C-alpha positions in Angstrom: -51.9 -27.3 -9.8 -49.5 -30.2 -9.9 -47.5 -28.5 -12.6 -47.1 -25.4 -10.5 -46.0 -27.4 -7.5 -43.4 -29.1 -9.7 -42.1 -25.8 -11.0 -41.9 -24.3 -7.6 -40.0 -27.3 -6.2 -37.6 -27.2 -9.1 -37.0 -23.5 -8.6 -36.4 -24.0 -4.9 -33.9 -26.7 -5.6 -32.0 -24.6 -8.1 -31.9 -21.7 -5.7 -30.7 -23.9 -2.9 -27.9 -25.4 -5.1 -26.9 -22.0 -6.3 -26.8 -20.5 -2.9 -24.7 -23.4 -1.6 -22.3 -23.0 -4.5 -22.0 -19.3 -3.7 -21.2 -20.0 -0.1 -18.6 -22.4 -1.1 -16.9 -19.9 -3.3 -16.8 -17.2 -0.7 -13.7 -17.2 1.5 -14.2 -18.1 5.1 -13.8 -15.2 7.5 -11.8 -15.7 10.7 -11.5 -13.8 13.9 -7.8 -14.3 13.9 -5.7 -15.8 11.0 -2.0 -16.3 10.3 -1.4 -17.0 6.7 2.2 -18.1 5.9 3.8 -18.4 2.4 6.9 -20.5 3.1 10.0 -20.8 0.8 12.3 -23.8 0.8 15.3 -21.6 2.0 13.3 -20.9 5.2 12.2 -17.3 4.4 8.5 -16.6 4.4 5.8 -14.0 4.0 3.3 -13.8 6.8 -0.2 -12.2 6.6 -2.0 -11.5 9.8 -5.8 -10.8 9.6 -7.4 -10.3 12.9 -9.9 -8.2 14.9 -8.5 -5.8 17.4 -10.4 -7.6 20.3 -8.7 -10.9 19.2 -5.2 -9.3 19.1 -5.8 -8.0 22.6 -7.2 -11.2 23.9 -4.8 -13.7 22.1 -1.6 -11.7 21.8 -1.9 -9.0 24.5 -1.4 -6.1 22.1 -1.9 -2.7 23.7 -4.7 -1.6 21.4 -8.1 0.0 22.1 -10.8 -2.7 21.3 -13.5 0.0 21.2 -15.0 -0.3 17.7 -15.2 3.5 17.5 -11.6 4.0 18.4 -9.2 4.9 15.6 -6.5 2.3 14.9 -3.0 3.7 15.2 -1.3 2.1 12.2 2.3 3.2 13.1 1.8 1.7 16.5 0.6 -1.6 15.0 3.6 -1.6 12.7 6.0 -0.9 15.5 4.6 -3.8 17.5 5.2 -6.3 14.6 8.6 -4.9 13.6 11.6 -6.9 15.0 15.0 -8.2 13.9 13.2 -11.2 12.5 10.2 -9.5 10.9 9.7 -6.5 8.6 6.2 -5.1 8.1 5.6 -4.1 4.5 1.9 -3.2 4.7 -0.7 -2.3 7.4 -4.4 -1.8 6.6 -7.7 -1.9 8.4 -11.3 -2.8 7.9 -14.5 -3.2 9.8 -16.7 -6.4 10.1 -19.4 -7.5 12.5 -19.1 -4.3 14.5 -15.4 -4.8 15.1 -12.2 -3.3 13.7 -9.8 -5.6 11.9 -6.1 -5.2 11.2 -4.4 -6.7 8.1 -0.6 -6.9 8.0 1.9 -8.3 5.4 5.2 -9.2 7.1 8.5 -10.4 5.5 10.2 -13.1 7.6 13.9 -13.8 6.9 14.0 -17.1 8.8 10.8 -18.9 9.8 12.8 -20.8 12.4 13.3 -17.6 14.4 9.8 -16.2 14.0 8.9 -17.1 17.6 11.5 -14.6 18.7 9.2 -11.8 17.6 6.8 -11.1 20.5 3.5 -11.2 18.4 4.4 -14.8 17.4 6.0 -15.9 20.6 3.2 -18.3 21.4 4.5 -20.6 18.7 7.7 -22.7 18.3 8.8 -23.2 14.7 11.0 -25.9 13.2 11.9 -26.2 9.6 14.7 -28.6 8.6 15.8 -31.2 6.1 15.3 -34.8 6.9 16.7 -37.0 4.2 14.9 -36.5 1.0 12.2 -34.2 2.5 11.7 -31.0 4.4 9.9 -31.1 7.8 7.9 -28.1 9.1 6.5 -28.3 12.6 4.8 -25.6 14.6 3.3 -25.8 18.0 0.9 -23.0 19.0 0.8 -22.7 22.8 -1.2 -20.6 25.3 -2.2 -17.0 24.5 -0.6 -14.2 26.3 -3.6 -11.9 26.2 -5.5 -9.4 28.2 -9.3 -8.7 28.8 -10.7 -7.2 25.6 -13.9 -6.1 27.4 -17.1 -6.3 25.4 -16.3 -7.9 22.1 -19.6 -8.9 20.5 -18.4 -12.5 20.1 -21.2 -15.0 19.7 -19.2 -18.2 20.4 -19.0 -19.4 16.8 -15.8 -17.5 15.9 -12.9 -19.4 14.5 -9.1 -18.9 14.3 -7.0 -20.3 11.5 -3.4 -21.0 10.6 -3.0 -21.3 6.8 0.1 -22.4 4.9 1.1 -22.1 1.3 3.8 -24.6 0.7 6.3 -24.4 -2.2 6.7 -28.1 -3.1 4.8 -31.3 -3.3 3.3 -32.3 0.1 4.2 -35.8 1.3 2.4 -35.6 4.7 0.4 -33.2 6.8 -1.8 -33.4 9.9 -4.4 -30.7 8.9 -7.8 -31.7 10.3 -9.5 -31.6 6.9 -7.1 -34.2 5.6 -7.2 -32.2 2.3 -4.7 -30.1 0.3 -6.5 -27.1 -1.2 -5.6 -25.9 -4.7 -2.4 -24.0 -4.8 -0.8 -26.4 -2.2 -2.6 -24.8 0.7 -3.2 -26.4 4.1 -5.4 -25.0 6.8 -5.7 -25.7 10.6 -8.8 -24.3 12.2 -9.6 -24.0 15.9 -12.6 -22.5 17.7 -11.7 -19.2 19.2 -12.9 -20.4 22.6 -10.3 -23.3 22.5 -7.6 -20.9 21.4 -8.5 -18.6 24.3 -8.3 -21.5 26.7 -4.8 -22.3 25.4 -5.6 -25.7 23.9 -2.4 -26.6 22.0 -2.4 -26.8 18.3 0.2 -28.8 16.4 1.0 -28.1 12.7 3.1 -30.5 10.8 3.9 -30.9 7.1 6.5 -32.8 5.1 7.4 -31.7 1.6 9.7 -32.3 -1.3 13.1 -30.7 -1.5 12.4 -29.3 -5.0 9.9 -26.5 -5.5 6.8 -26.9 -7.6 8.0 -24.0 -9.8 11.4 -25.7 -10.4 9.7 -29.0 -11.3 7.3 -27.2 -13.6 10.1 -25.3 -15.4 12.1 -28.6 -15.7 9.1 -30.3 -17.3 8.4 -27.4 -19.6 12.0 -27.4 -20.7 12.0 -31.1 -21.3 8.8 -30.8 -23.4 10.5 -28.2 -25.6 13.5 -30.5 -26.1 11.2 -33.4 -27.0 9.3 -31.2 -29.5 12.6 -30.0 -31.1 13.9 -33.5 -31.4 10.7 -34.7 -33.1 10.7 -31.8 -35.4 14.3 -32.4 -36.4 13.6 -36.1 -36.9 10.7 -35.4 -39.2 12.7 -32.9 -41.1 15.6 -35.4 -41.7 13.1 -38.1 -42.7 11.6 -35.7 -45.3 15.0 -34.8 -46.7 16.1 -38.4 -46.9 12.8 -39.5 -48.6 13.2 -36.7 -51.1 16.7 -37.8 -52.0 15.7 -41.4 -52.5 12.6 -40.5 -54.6 13.2 -37.3 -56.5 10.1 -35.9 -58.2 9.5 -37.1 -61.8 10.2 -34.6 -64.7 7.1 -33.0 -66.1 5.7 -34.6 -69.3 6.4 -32.9 -72.7 3.6 -31.0 -74.2 1.5 -32.7 -76.8 2.9 -32.3 -80.4 6.3 -31.0 -79.1 9.0 -31.5 -81.8 6.5 -32.4 -84.6 6.7 -30.3 -87.8 3.5 -29.2 -89.5 3.0 -30.0 -93.1 
């Protein structure tokens, strides 16, 4: 009986650890998410992943939040197109009984992104200050409408995720952590975002990209290897000249006549 209890407890512990690990590997799902890939020249790629009710409530988009309604993709594209933004992809999905929209948007200059109506709730700054770049974004009040019945349970979260191109010197992300791939995340309960509680995003980063630094180190490593190889080759040549190999010994009986 004791052995069975021990085995059952061990199995339960293993399952709990495995399930916890699986949950940590699964990406967190947000009701509204802006994911920004920033380049040092100020250009960027923005991904927007959001439910239709969230787009209506937070950004005031004139879309039908009814989960049975068909999403008009050309209309969504037209809403996000502007002189500052160019939509390259629009797709949709369904989750938790709600329709979701997914967009990929090219941004020529992140400093002017707030001029595009869907991003007008934010102010963007990106400038060089001495030996670093400073990115600062302030997300203000939503400009939304009543989405009607949404099915929200009160645990929904919005997120602003950034992929930065160089080493991060400072950031004010609530987690205090930099995720792999130089990623920072600012999360906020959907209720707070609907209430217009301000959200400040700030990061300071190196003026050289990680890719540039990596290529420079890789090139330096190649040079070091070539120098070491050349040094070893010269040493071998020099040693061979100083100590030439001895001549092979004469065969036994060589030069002796037989009687």
